[in-house]
Each structure stands twice: as structure tokens, then as C-alpha cells.
FIMI-252229 format. One record per residue (C-alpha): x, y, z; residue in three letters; residue number from 1. Coordinates in nm, 2 decimals, always signed. Example, Ala and Ser with C-alpha at 12.3 -4.5 7.8 and 13.67 -1.06 7.14 Angstrom:
       xx       yy       zz   resn   resi
    +1.23    -0.45    +0.78    ALA      1
    +1.37    -0.11    +0.71    SER      2
***
This chain:
       xx       yy       zz   resn   resi
    +3.59    -1.04    -1.78    UNK      1
    +3.30    -0.86    -1.58    UNK      2
    +3.13    -1.06    -1.30    UNK      3
    +2.77    -1.11    -1.30    UNK      4
    +2.47    -1.02    -1.11    UNK      5
    +2.14    -1.23    -1.17    UNK      6
    +1.81    -1.05    -1.08    UNK      7
    +1.57    -1.34    -1.06    UNK      8
    +1.20    -1.38    -1.03    UNK      9
    +1.16    -1.73    -0.94    UNK     10
    +0.76    -1.71    -0.99    UNK     11
    +0.74    -1.52    -1.30    UNK     12
    +0.36    -1.45    -1.25    UNK     13
    +0.19    -1.42    -1.60    UNK     14
    -0.17    -1.32    -1.65    UNK     15
    -0.29    -1.33    -2.02    UNK     16
    +0.07    -1.33    -2.14    UNK     17
    +0.14    -1.00    -1.92    UNK     18
    +0.35    -0.94    -1.64    UNK     19
    +0.23    -0.70    -1.38    UNK     20
    +0.37    -0.53    -1.06    UNK     21
    +0.71    -0.45    -0.98    UNK     22
    +0.91    -0.73    -1.14    UNK     23
    +0.99    -0.59    -1.46    UNK     24
    +1.07    -0.23    -1.34    UNK     25
    +1.30    -0.37    -1.06    UNK     26
    +1.49    -0.60    -1.31    UNK     27
    +1.52    -0.31    -1.55    UNK     28
    +1.64    -0.06    -1.25    UNK     29
    +1.93    -0.32    -1.14    UNK     30
    +2.06    -0.31    -1.51    UNK     31
    +2.07    +0.05    -1.49    UNK     32
    +2.21    +0.06    -1.14    UNK     33
    +2.48    -0.18    -1.20    UNK     34
    +2.55    -0.18    -1.58    UNK     35
    +2.89    -0.01    -1.51    UNK     36
    +3.03    -0.26    -1.27    UNK     37
    +2.90    -0.60    -1.37    UNK     38
    +2.70    -0.77    -1.62    UNK     39
    +2.36    -0.76    -1.49    UNK     40
    +2.14    -1.09    -1.62    UNK     41
    +1.77    -1.07    -1.58    UNK     42
    +1.64    -1.43    -1.48    UNK     43
    +1.27    -1.50    -1.53    UNK     44
    +1.02    -1.74    -1.72    UNK     45
    +0.91    -1.70    -2.08    UNK     46
    +0.70    -1.39    -2.00    UNK     47
    +1.01    -1.19    -1.95    UNK     48
    +1.07    -1.22    -2.35    UNK     49
    +0.82    -0.97    -2.39    UNK     50
    +1.04    -0.69    -2.22    UNK     51
    +1.42    -0.82    -2.23    UNK     52
    +1.66    -0.93    -2.49    UNK     53
    +1.77    -1.28    -2.54    UNK     54
    +2.13    -1.16    -2.46    UNK     55
    +2.04    -1.01    -2.13    UNK     56
    +1.80    -1.29    -2.03    UNK     57
    +1.87    -1.60    -1.83    UNK     58
    +1.53    -1.79    -1.95    UNK     59
    +1.37    -2.00    -1.66    UNK     60
    +1.15    -2.28    -1.77    UNK     61
    +0.82    -2.19    -1.63    UNK     62
    +0.59    -1.88    -1.56    UNK     63
    +0.39    -1.98    -1.25    UNK     64
    +0.05    -1.80    -1.19    UNK     65
    -0.12    -2.05    -0.97    UNK     66
    -0.05    -2.18    -0.61    UNK     67
    -0.12    -2.56    -0.66    UNK     68
    +0.16    -2.84    -0.58    UNK     69
    +0.24    -2.85    -0.93    UNK     70
    +0.28    -2.47    -0.95    UNK     71
    +0.54    -2.47    -0.64    UNK     72
    +0.74    -2.75    -0.82    UNK     73
    +0.77    -2.53    -1.15    UNK     74
    +0.89    -2.25    -0.90    UNK     75
    +1.15    -2.51    -0.76    UNK     76
    +1.25    -2.60    -1.13    UNK     77
    +1.32    -2.24    -1.19    UNK     78
    +1.53    -2.22    -0.89    UNK     79
    +1.71    -2.53    -0.95    UNK     80
    +1.82    -2.38    -1.32    UNK     81
    +1.88    -2.03    -1.16    UNK     82
    +2.12    -2.17    -0.89    UNK     83
    +2.32    -2.41    -1.15    UNK     84
    +2.35    -2.10    -1.42    UNK     85
    +2.44    -1.85    -1.15    UNK     86
    +2.72    -2.06    -0.96    UNK     87
    +2.99    -1.86    -0.85    UNK     88
    +2.82    -1.51    -0.94    UNK     89
    +2.58    -1.27    -0.73    UNK     90
    +2.20    -1.36    -0.71    UNK     91
    +1.93    -1.11    -0.61    UNK     92
    +1.58    -1.28    -0.58    UNK     93
    +1.25    -1.05    -0.62    UNK     94
    +0.99    -1.11    -0.35    UNK     95
    +0.72    -1.30    -0.53    UNK     96
    +0.71    -1.65    -0.39    UNK     97
    +0.86    -1.58    -0.03    UNK     98
    +0.81    -1.93    +0.14    UNK     99
    +0.84    -2.14    -0.17    UNK    100
    +1.16    -1.95    -0.25    UNK    101
    +1.28    -2.04    +0.12    UNK    102
    +1.21    -2.40    +0.06    UNK    103
    +1.41    -2.39    -0.28    UNK    104
    +1.69    -2.23    -0.11    UNK    105
    +1.69    -2.47    +0.17    UNK    106
    +1.68    -2.78    -0.07    UNK    107
    +1.87    -2.68    -0.38    UNK    108
    +2.12    -2.42    -0.29    UNK    109
    +2.47    -2.50    -0.17    UNK    110
    +2.61    -2.17    -0.12    UNK    111
    +2.81    -2.15    -0.46    UNK    112
    +2.72    -1.79    -0.51    UNK    113
    +2.63    -1.49    -0.31    UNK    114
    +2.26    -1.49    -0.25    UNK    115
    +2.04    -1.19    -0.16    UNK    116
    +1.66    -1.14    -0.15    UNK    117
    +1.43    -0.84    -0.18    UNK    118
    +1.17    -0.84    +0.10    UNK    119
    +0.92    -0.56    +0.11    UNK    120
    +0.74    -0.68    +0.40    UNK    121
    +0.76    -0.93    +0.69    UNK    122
    +0.53    -1.19    +0.54    UNK    123
    +0.79    -1.45    +0.52    UNK    124
    +0.81    -1.48    +0.89    UNK    125
    +0.48    -1.39    +1.02    UNK    126
    +0.36    -1.73    +1.12    UNK    127
    +0.53    -2.03    +1.30    UNK    128
    +0.54    -2.26    +0.99    UNK    129
    +0.68    -1.97    +0.80    UNK    130
    +0.95    -1.91    +1.05    UNK    131
    +1.03    -2.28    +1.09    UNK    132
    +1.06    -2.29    +0.68    UNK    133
    +1.28    -1.97    +0.67    UNK    134
    +1.52    -2.13    +0.95    UNK    135
    +1.63    -2.40    +0.71    UNK    136
    +1.73    -2.15    +0.44    UNK    137
    +1.86    -1.85    +0.67    UNK    138
    +2.21    -1.96    +0.70    UNK    139
    +2.25    -1.98    +0.30    UNK    140
    +2.13    -1.60    +0.25    UNK    141
    +2.40    -1.33    +0.26    UNK    142
    +2.14    -1.06    +0.32    UNK    143
    +1.82    -0.90    +0.27    UNK    144
    +1.73    -0.57    +0.08    UNK    145
    +1.43    -0.40    +0.22    UNK    146
    +1.27    -0.06    +0.26    UNK    147
    +1.30    -0.04    +0.63    UNK    148
    +1.46    -0.15    +0.95    UNK    149
    +1.16    -0.32    +1.09    UNK    150
    +1.14    -0.55    +0.79    UNK    151
    +1.52    -0.60    +0.80    UNK    152
    +1.53    -0.68    +1.18    UNK    153
    +1.25    -0.94    +1.11    UNK    154
    +1.47    -1.18    +0.91    UNK    155
    +1.77    -1.17    +1.17    UNK    156
    +2.05    -1.15    +0.89    UNK    157
    +2.25    -0.87    +0.77    UNK    158
    +2.02    -0.62    +0.56    UNK    159
    +2.03    -0.30    +0.36    UNK    160
    +1.76    -0.05    +0.37    UNK    161
    +1.69    +0.13    +0.04    UNK    162
    +1.36    +0.25    -0.13    UNK    163
    +1.18    -0.03    -0.35    UNK    164
    +1.27    +0.16    -0.68    UNK    165
    +1.60    +0.39    -0.70    UNK    166
    +1.58    +0.67    -0.93    UNK    167
    +1.83    +0.64    -1.21    UNK    168
    +1.72    +0.90    -1.44    UNK    169
    +1.80    +1.26    -1.48    UNK    170
    +1.63    +1.52    -1.23    UNK    171
    +1.55    +1.74    -1.54    UNK    172
    +1.28    +1.49    -1.62    UNK    173
    +1.09    +1.57    -1.31    UNK    174
    +1.11    +1.96    -1.33    UNK    175
    +0.79    +2.13    -1.44    UNK    176
    +0.69    +2.50    -1.47    UNK    177
    +0.37    +2.64    -1.34    UNK    178
    +0.26    +2.71    -1.72    UNK    179
    +0.28    +2.34    -1.79    UNK    180
    +0.05    +2.24    -1.49    UNK    181
    -0.24    +2.40    -1.68    UNK    182
    -0.18    +2.15    -1.94    UNK    183
    -0.25    +1.86    -1.72    UNK    184
    -0.59    +1.68    -1.79    UNK    185
    -0.66    +1.55    -1.45    UNK    186
    -0.65    +1.68    -1.09    UNK    187
    -0.61    +1.34    -0.94    UNK    188
    -0.54    +0.99    -1.06    UNK    189
    -0.55    +0.64    -0.93    UNK    190
    -0.38    +0.40    -1.15    UNK    191
    -0.24    +0.04    -1.15    UNK    192
    -0.38    -0.29    -1.02    UNK    193
    -0.72    -0.23    -0.85    UNK    194
    -0.71    -0.44    -0.52    UNK    195
    -0.94    -0.42    -0.22    UNK    196
    -0.70    -0.30    +0.02    UNK    197
    -0.60    +0.00    -0.21    UNK    198
    -0.92    +0.16    -0.08    UNK    199
    -0.98    +0.28    -0.44    UNK    200
    -1.37    +0.20    -0.41    UNK    201
    -1.39    +0.43    -0.10    UNK    202
    -1.18    +0.70    -0.27    UNK    203
    -1.40    +0.69    -0.59    UNK    204
    -1.70    +0.71    -0.38    UNK    205
    -1.57    +1.04    -0.21    UNK    206
    -1.46    +1.18    -0.55    UNK    207
    -1.79    +1.11    -0.72    UNK    208
    -1.94    +1.37    -0.51    UNK    209
    -1.69    +1.64    -0.57    UNK    210
    -1.60    +1.88    -0.87    UNK    211
    -1.26    +1.74    -0.95    UNK    212
    -1.15    +1.55    -1.27    UNK    213
    -1.03    +1.20    -1.16    UNK    214
    -0.92    +0.92    -1.37    UNK    215
    -0.92    +0.56    -1.23    UNK    216
    -0.73    +0.29    -1.45    UNK    217
    -0.62    -0.06    -1.39    UNK    218
    -0.71    -0.41    -1.40    UNK    219
    -0.94    -0.53    -1.09    UNK    220
    -0.86    -0.79    -0.85    UNK    221
    -1.20    -0.98    -0.88    UNK    222
    -1.54    -0.95    -1.06    UNK    223
    -1.71    -0.84    -0.71    UNK    224
    -1.47    -0.55    -0.71    UNK    225
    -1.52    -0.47    -1.06    UNK    226
    -1.89    -0.43    -1.00    UNK    227
    -1.87    -0.23    -0.70    UNK    228
    -1.65    +0.02    -0.86    UNK    229
    -1.86    +0.06    -1.16    UNK    230
    -2.15    +0.12    -0.95    UNK    231
    -1.99    +0.39    -0.76    UNK    232
    -1.86    +0.55    -1.10    UNK    233
    -2.15    +0.51    -1.31    UNK    234
    -2.30    +0.87    -1.27    UNK    235
    -1.99    +1.02    -1.17    UNK    236
    -1.92    +1.25    -1.48    UNK    237
    -1.60    +1.38    -1.33    UNK    238
    -1.45    +1.03    -1.32    UNK    239
    -1.29    +0.88    -1.60    UNK    240
    -1.29    +0.50    -1.55    UNK    241
    -1.09    +0.26    -1.74    UNK    242
    -1.10    -0.09    -1.61    UNK    243
    -0.87    -0.33    -1.77    UNK    244
    -0.52    -0.39    -1.81    UNK    245
    -0.32    -0.06    -1.91    UNK    246
    +0.02    -0.07    -2.10    UNK    247
    +0.32    +0.08    -1.94    UNK    248
    +0.30    +0.37    -2.18    UNK    249
    -0.04    +0.44    -2.07    UNK    250
    +0.02    +0.42    -1.72    UNK    251
    +0.31    +0.65    -1.74    UNK    252
    +0.11    +0.91    -1.95    UNK    253
    -0.18    +0.89    -1.69    UNK    254
    +0.06    +0.99    -1.41    UNK    255
    +0.24    +1.26    -1.61    UNK    256
    -0.12    +1.40    -1.70    UNK    257
    -0.24    +1.44    -1.32    UNK    258
    -0.15    +1.68    -1.06    UNK    259
    -0.17    +1.41    -0.78    UNK    260
    -0.18    +1.04    -0.75    UNK    261
    -0.45    +0.93    -0.47    UNK    262
    -0.31    +0.63    -0.25    UNK    263
    -0.58    +0.53    -0.02    UNK    264
    -0.41    +0.23    +0.12    UNK    265
    -0.55    +0.03    +0.37    UNK    266
    -0.49    -0.31    +0.54    UNK    267
    -0.18    -0.51    +0.40    UNK    268
    -0.11    -0.24    +0.16    UNK    269
    -0.08    +0.03    +0.46    UNK    270
    +0.20    -0.21    +0.59    UNK    271
    +0.43    -0.28    +0.30    UNK    272
    +0.61    -0.06    +0.07    UNK    273
    +0.45    +0.05    -0.27    UNK    274
    +0.60    +0.08    -0.62    UNK    275
    +0.33    +0.30    -0.76    UNK    276
    +0.43    +0.57    -0.51    UNK    277
    +0.78    +0.56    -0.67    UNK    278
    +0.65    +0.57    -1.02    UNK    279
    +0.44    +0.87    -0.93    UNK    280
    +0.72    +1.06    -0.77    UNK    281
    +0.98    +0.98    -1.05    UNK    282
    +0.71    +1.12    -1.28    UNK    283
    +0.74    +1.44    -1.09    UNK    284
    +0.39    +1.41    -0.93    UNK    285
    +0.33    +1.47    -0.55    UNK    286
    +0.13    +1.21    -0.35    UNK    287
    -0.20    +1.24    -0.17    UNK    288
    -0.24    +0.95    +0.06    UNK    289
    -0.38    +0.79    +0.41    UNK    290
    -0.13    +0.81    +0.68    UNK    291
    +0.03    +0.47    +0.70    UNK    292
    +0.36    +0.31    +0.74    UNK    293
    +0.39    +0.27    +0.37    UNK    294
    +0.36    +0.64    +0.32    UNK    295
    +0.53    +0.80    +0.61    UNK    296
    +0.84    +0.91    +0.40    UNK    297
    +0.60    +1.12    +0.19    UNK    298
    +0.56    +1.36    +0.50    UNK    299
    +0.92    +1.33    +0.60    UNK    300
    +1.03    +1.46    +0.26    UNK    301
    +0.74    +1.69    +0.22    UNK    302
    +0.65    +1.55    -0.12    UNK    303
    +0.29    +1.54    -0.08    UNK    304
    +0.02    +1.54    +0.16    UNK    305
    -0.12    +1.27    +0.40    UNK    306
    -0.45    +1.24    +0.56    UNK    307
    -0.63    +1.02    +0.86    UNK    308
    -0.91    +0.92    +0.63    UNK    309
    -1.03    +1.03    +0.31    UNK    310
    -1.33    +1.19    +0.46    UNK    311
    -1.11    +1.44    +0.63    UNK    312
    -1.04    +1.59    +0.29    UNK    313
    -1.26    +1.91    +0.23    UNK    314
    -1.30    +2.11    -0.07    UNK    315
    -1.09    +2.41    +0.08    UNK    316
    -0.83    +2.16    +0.16    UNK    317
    -0.82    +2.01    -0.20    UNK    318
    -0.85    +2.36    -0.36    UNK    319
    -0.54    +2.45    -0.14    UNK    320
    -0.34    +2.14    -0.27    UNK    321
    -0.42    +2.23    -0.63    UNK    322
    -0.28    +2.57    -0.62    UNK    323
    +0.01    +2.59    -0.84    UNK    324
    +0.25    +2.74    -0.60    UNK    325
    +0.16    +2.42    -0.35    UNK    326
    +0.23    +2.18    -0.63    UNK    327
    +0.55    +2.36    -0.75    UNK    328
    +0.67    +2.35    -0.40    UNK    329
    +0.62    +1.96    -0.35    UNK    330
    +0.78    +1.90    -0.70    UNK    331
    +1.09    +2.10    -0.59    UNK    332
    +1.11    +1.85    -0.27    UNK    333
    +1.06    +1.57    -0.53    UNK    334
    +1.38    +1.70    -0.70    UNK    335
    +1.56    +1.70    -0.39    UNK    336
    +1.43    +1.34    -0.31    UNK    337
    +1.54    +1.22    -0.64    UNK    338
    +1.88    +1.36    -0.59    UNK    339
    +1.91    +1.17    -0.26    UNK    340
    +1.88    +0.83    -0.46    UNK    341
    +2.22    +0.86    -0.57    UNK    342
    +2.32    +0.76    -0.24    UNK    343
    +2.10    +0.47    -0.23    UNK    344
    +2.28    +0.33    -0.54    UNK    345
    +2.60    +0.36    -0.35    UNK    346
    +2.47    +0.20    -0.05    UNK    347
    +2.30    -0.12    -0.23    UNK    348
    +2.63    -0.15    -0.45    UNK    349
    +2.82    -0.16    -0.12    UNK    350
    +2.61    -0.41    +0.05    UNK    351
    +2.59    -0.64    -0.23    UNK    352
    +2.95    -0.64    -0.37    UNK    353
    +3.16    -0.55    -0.05    UNK    354
    +3.05    -0.62    +0.30    UNK    355
    +3.13    -0.29    +0.48    UNK    356
    +2.77    -0.20    +0.49    UNK    357
    +2.59    -0.49    +0.65    UNK    358
    +2.42    -0.44    +0.96    UNK    359
    +2.22    -0.63    +1.22    UNK    360
***
């Protein structure tokens, strides 16, 4: 009988019946990564029934979309059920409710399984109170899975550095000829959740004064940001603005129909890792983004172009980037980068199932 790995989303955030962000893709990724060596069980609230089959799902009691005491208790109840059902197995908890997860582990987890957490930032230990709460859970956590040494060191326990998303497909999917580039509808896209610190309004303002075909699609963070973005784009005939939730299929289609994705990250988004950047690269699309910690690897692997601030981009600069040969060279590097992800699969498997790649 195969052992089980539970990939768990304790919060299971749900907005109008929809889960957004990295939670579903990461759960599906773990299914693909480990399907040959163990049974992968996706643990999540009722919203997970929209994506995963009953026989691969541990249904947790609640979707949790707020931050009230009642919401936190619902998260705790999700944790209690998870710890009970996963006894003697391996648990990986997705980052979604960091501090509440620490409290749940401290109170309700009794080291009856192997327990790992995914952390995309050092958010969980940034304040004195958070560090105190983490201290009570720390000894019960076997390790952290994170995108950088800096984040791993912040938690002071064994950690494994791998990208947010690990490529599980065939490199054939990211190959593209020069002729096919001409069929793409957009020069640049900005897709996914529209938040203030993603710098999308500033990027839209820049591109509204250019000749390039741009699509911006996603649900806005709030009404103020919605209004601001609409004002910027209302007279820009070159920008296709689609405010509102976009399905996974539409999201993928927009990526694949764009020559580049623009990631103008600021604030918190410039410090933490990004799921959109991996969705982009795995679609075979290079990235143009603001120089920041989250995107440093774009320059390291030569899979896109980074600028200091978006105003630094000139028309000549963008025309050069849109040259077919430039794009095809970036795509060659993307294929090499996707090949590298085979080693990340081995690394995370060794960390979770053995012990020989733990590091402090």
C-alpha cells in the first residue's frame, strides 16, 4: 500500500465560489510530482470540490475568506481534521494563513506525521508577536519549502529551496517557431489578480501612450483600484482591458497569445516569489519586469528582460525586444530552464521523503 502525502490548504479562501491564486495549481503540481511514489491527497475546504475529484480529496469543513475570530476558528477546525486524518503520513501545508497555521500546529498537532510548510516570504516571522507564536510551533515542523535561502534561513529549521511551481510538462509545449510568433494577438499582457503593489496602473499609464497592443485582465483588489485603472485605459485604444474574474482557460489563452508578460512588481510583491511568472514561463512566454528580488532569476537564466523602472523603457528598447530573434532566443533559454526543473523534482522528493538534503 502506498504511503500518503497530504497537500493542504487550511484557509481555502473562496470568493464568489472561486479559489484564486496559487492554491489549486500547487495542489495539482504535487499530484503530478509524486503520483508515482505515493498517493497524493488534496486537503481543502468545499471550494476544492470545484477542481478535484472526491477520491483524491480530503474535504475540510470550511472555506475561510475573512479574518475574524470566527474565521480563525474555522481555520483551526480545518487543521484539526487534517491532523487527525493524516496521522502517520506526510503533510505539506500551503502558505495561506501563516500565523493561524502556527497556532493550530502549536495547539493541535502532536508530531504524529511528518509536517512541512510552504513559505513564499518571511512574513511569518517579521514581527515580535509572530516570532513568539512561531516559536511554539517550530519544534513540530520538519522543514520549510521555500524559493530562496534568505526565506529558509529566516525560519531557523531545515529547508529546501525550489521554485514556487515546478515544471511537470514536456518541453515540447514551450517550443515555438518564428512563424507562429506572428499569430500572437498581443505584444504584452498583464493577467491575473490586479493588486496595488503589482504596479499595473503605472504600467497601464506607460503603455497607454505607446503603439503596442496590450491586454490587462483580472479581478481588481478593490473599487478604488478598479476606478483608477479604468480612467487610465478609457482612451487607450491599444489596451484591451478585461476587469473581472478570468477562468483558468482564459488566463492560459491570454498568456499564450502574448509575446511577453509585464510584471511591474512593487512593495510586497517585489520581495516575495510569484506564481504568475512561472505560469508565464511554462507557457513559453518570456518576462519583462521590474528589477527586484522576486524576478532576479529572470536575468540569471536569461529568460526575459528587467528594467529599473518602467519609464526607462523606450520605444527602441521595446521594438528590439519584440524582434522575433530576440524572443526566440529567450524561448530557447526558457526550454533550458524547464529542463532544469527535473532536478527540483528530485530535490524536493529527497527533502520530503528522506532526510539527506536538509540544510540549515
